[in-house]
Every structure is written in C-alpha cells, then in structure tokens.
C-alpha positions as CSV (number, residue, x, y, z in Angstrom):
1,M,-27.5,-78.3,-13.6
2,Q,-29.7,-75.4,-13.2
3,Y,-28.5,-71.9,-14.2
4,I,-28.9,-69.3,-11.4
5,P,-28.7,-65.7,-12.6
6,R,-26.3,-63.6,-10.6
7,K,-27.0,-60.1,-9.6
8,R,-24.6,-57.7,-11.2
9,R,-23.1,-55.2,-9.0
10,R,-23.5,-51.6,-10.1
11,K,-20.3,-49.6,-10.3
12,V,-20.1,-46.8,-7.9
13,A,-18.8,-43.6,-9.4
14,E,-18.2,-41.6,-6.2
15,I,-15.0,-39.9,-5.2
16,N,-13.6,-40.7,-1.8
17,V,-13.0,-37.2,-0.3
18,V,-11.6,-38.4,3.0
19,P,-7.9,-38.2,1.9
20,Y,-8.5,-34.7,0.5
21,I,-10.0,-33.6,3.8
22,D,-6.9,-34.9,5.5
23,V,-4.6,-33.1,3.2
24,M,-6.5,-29.8,3.6
25,L,-6.3,-30.1,7.4
26,V,-2.6,-30.6,7.3
27,L,-2.2,-27.6,5.0
28,L,-4.3,-25.5,7.3
29,I,-2.1,-26.4,10.2
30,I,1.0,-25.6,8.2
31,F,-0.3,-22.2,7.1
32,M,-1.5,-21.3,10.6
33,A,1.9,-22.1,12.0
34,T,3.9,-20.2,9.4
35,A,1.5,-17.1,9.3
36,T,2.8,-15.9,12.6
37,V,6.4,-16.0,11.4
38,V,5.7,-14.2,8.2
39,T,3.8,-11.3,9.7
40,Q,6.4,-10.4,12.2
41,G,8.8,-7.6,11.2
42,V,12.5,-8.2,10.7
43,S,15.1,-5.7,11.7
44,V,17.1,-4.7,8.6
45,D,19.6,-2.0,7.6
46,L,18.1,-0.4,4.5
47,P,20.5,0.4,1.7
48,Q,21.3,4.0,0.9
49,A,21.0,5.2,-2.7
50,Q,21.3,8.4,-4.6
51,S,17.9,9.7,-5.5
52,Q,17.0,11.0,-9.0
53,P,15.4,14.4,-9.3
54,L,12.1,14.8,-11.1
55,S,12.4,15.6,-14.8
56,T,12.1,19.3,-15.6
57,E,9.8,18.4,-18.5
58,S,7.0,17.2,-16.3
59,E,4.5,19.4,-14.5
60,P,5.7,20.8,-11.2
61,P,4.7,18.4,-8.5
62,L,2.2,19.0,-5.7
63,V,4.3,19.2,-2.5
64,A,2.4,18.1,0.7
65,S,4.5,19.0,3.7
66,V,4.4,18.1,7.3
67,T,6.3,20.1,10.0
68,V,7.8,18.8,13.2
69,D,4.8,20.5,15.0
70,G,2.4,18.2,13.0
71,E,1.1,21.0,10.7
72,F,0.2,20.2,7.1
73,F,0.8,22.4,4.1
74,L,0.3,22.1,0.3
75,N,2.3,23.9,-2.3
76,N,0.3,23.9,-5.5
77,G,0.7,27.5,-6.7
78,S,-2.8,28.6,-5.7
79,V,-2.8,28.1,-2.0
80,D,-0.6,30.3,0.3
81,Q,2.4,28.2,1.2
82,N,2.3,29.5,4.8
83,Q,-1.3,28.5,5.5
84,S,-1.7,25.4,7.7
85,L,-4.3,22.9,6.5
86,Q,-6.3,20.2,8.1
87,L,-6.0,16.7,6.5
88,D,-9.5,16.8,5.0
89,E,-8.8,20.3,3.5
90,L,-5.6,19.0,2.1
91,A,-7.3,16.0,0.6
92,A,-10.0,18.1,-1.1
93,L,-7.3,20.4,-2.6
94,V,-5.3,17.5,-3.9
95,A,-8.4,15.8,-5.4
96,A,-9.3,19.1,-7.1
97,E,-5.8,19.5,-8.5
98,L,-5.8,15.9,-9.8
99,Q,-9.1,16.5,-11.6
100,L,-7.4,19.2,-13.6
101,A,-4.1,17.4,-14.1
102,P,-4.4,13.6,-13.4
103,N,-0.7,12.9,-14.2
104,R,0.7,15.5,-11.9
105,P,3.2,14.0,-9.5
106,V,2.6,14.3,-5.7
107,V,5.5,14.2,-3.2
108,V,5.7,14.3,0.5
109,N,8.1,16.7,2.2
110,G,8.6,15.9,5.9
111,D,10.9,17.2,8.5
112,G,13.4,14.6,9.6
113,R,12.1,14.8,13.2
114,V,8.5,14.3,12.3
115,P,6.9,11.2,14.0
116,Y,6.4,8.4,11.5
117,D,2.7,8.4,12.3
118,Q,2.3,11.9,10.9
119,V,3.9,11.0,7.6
120,I,1.7,7.8,7.3
121,Q,-1.4,9.8,8.0
122,L,-0.5,12.3,5.3
123,M,0.2,9.5,2.8
124,V,-3.1,7.7,3.6
125,T,-4.9,11.0,3.2
126,L,-3.3,11.5,-0.2
127,Q,-4.2,8.0,-1.2
128,A,-7.8,8.6,-0.2
129,A,-7.8,11.8,-2.3
130,G,-7.0,9.6,-5.4
131,V,-3.2,9.9,-5.7
132,P,-2.0,6.8,-7.5
133,S,1.6,7.0,-6.1
134,V,3.3,9.3,-3.7
135,G,7.0,10.2,-3.8
136,L,9.1,11.1,-0.8
137,M,11.4,14.2,-1.0
138,T,14.9,13.6,0.1
139,D,18.0,15.8,0.6
140,S,21.0,14.7,-1.4
141,G,23.4,15.7,1.4
142,D,25.9,17.3,-1.0
143,Q,26.0,20.6,0.9
C-alpha cells in the first residue's frame, strides 16, 4: 500500500461579521422607532416649592430683567437701573462683571406676563456671555 500525503487544511481565523451586522440593523430600527417617542413633550403639572433666598454672605447678584414690553435691564450697581439695553450690550456688561468677580451669581427677573421666548433669549444671551448657571427670581407670594 502506497502512502498518499494529504493536504492539510489551513485554519481560517476570520470573524463572521454577518450576525453582528444583523444585530446592528435591528438596533438601528429600534432606536429610530423610539427616538420619535422620546423627543415629544409630555404635559405635566410641575410641583410647587418654596424657594430659598440667596445667602447674604455672598456677593450681591447681577439681576438681568425683562419687562412685559420686551425691554432688557441689568442691575449691577454701575449701570442706571432705568436704562434699557440691547441683548448684545447686556452680554458685554455681564461678561465684564464676571471678569471682575467670576463667582458672582446671576439671576433673571421677568414679569409674569413676559412671553417665554423673551426669557429664553435672555438666558441664552447670559450663557453666551459666560454665565455658568442662571437663577430665576420668584415671588414667595406671602404678601
């Protein structure tokens, strides 16, 4: 009997990625379907809570105000409180104040009848001026 040498098969060290592609496509479809549900707003009744006043030990806050007429004001001690400002002027003044006192609190004082858009514009302007966090002034209602 004659010996016939057999060819040895080389082992293939490849990963079959087809199942991973299938899983990725399924996940993509699931995320696309749920993304529309997540981004829609839900109507909720927000809780009411007592607000805490700022501590008297901290620096007096910068108060950015917006009136029902859409005029903006800044009360920082150096600018006349009765002088209406444009948003870019207000941003420049706030940025200058924060250069002098970076930890100075900034709060928004808005009339209750002010359109929501005006308050958001003011808050975006303050954020662009470098304010790390903005507080909202409230009335305690104990009058």
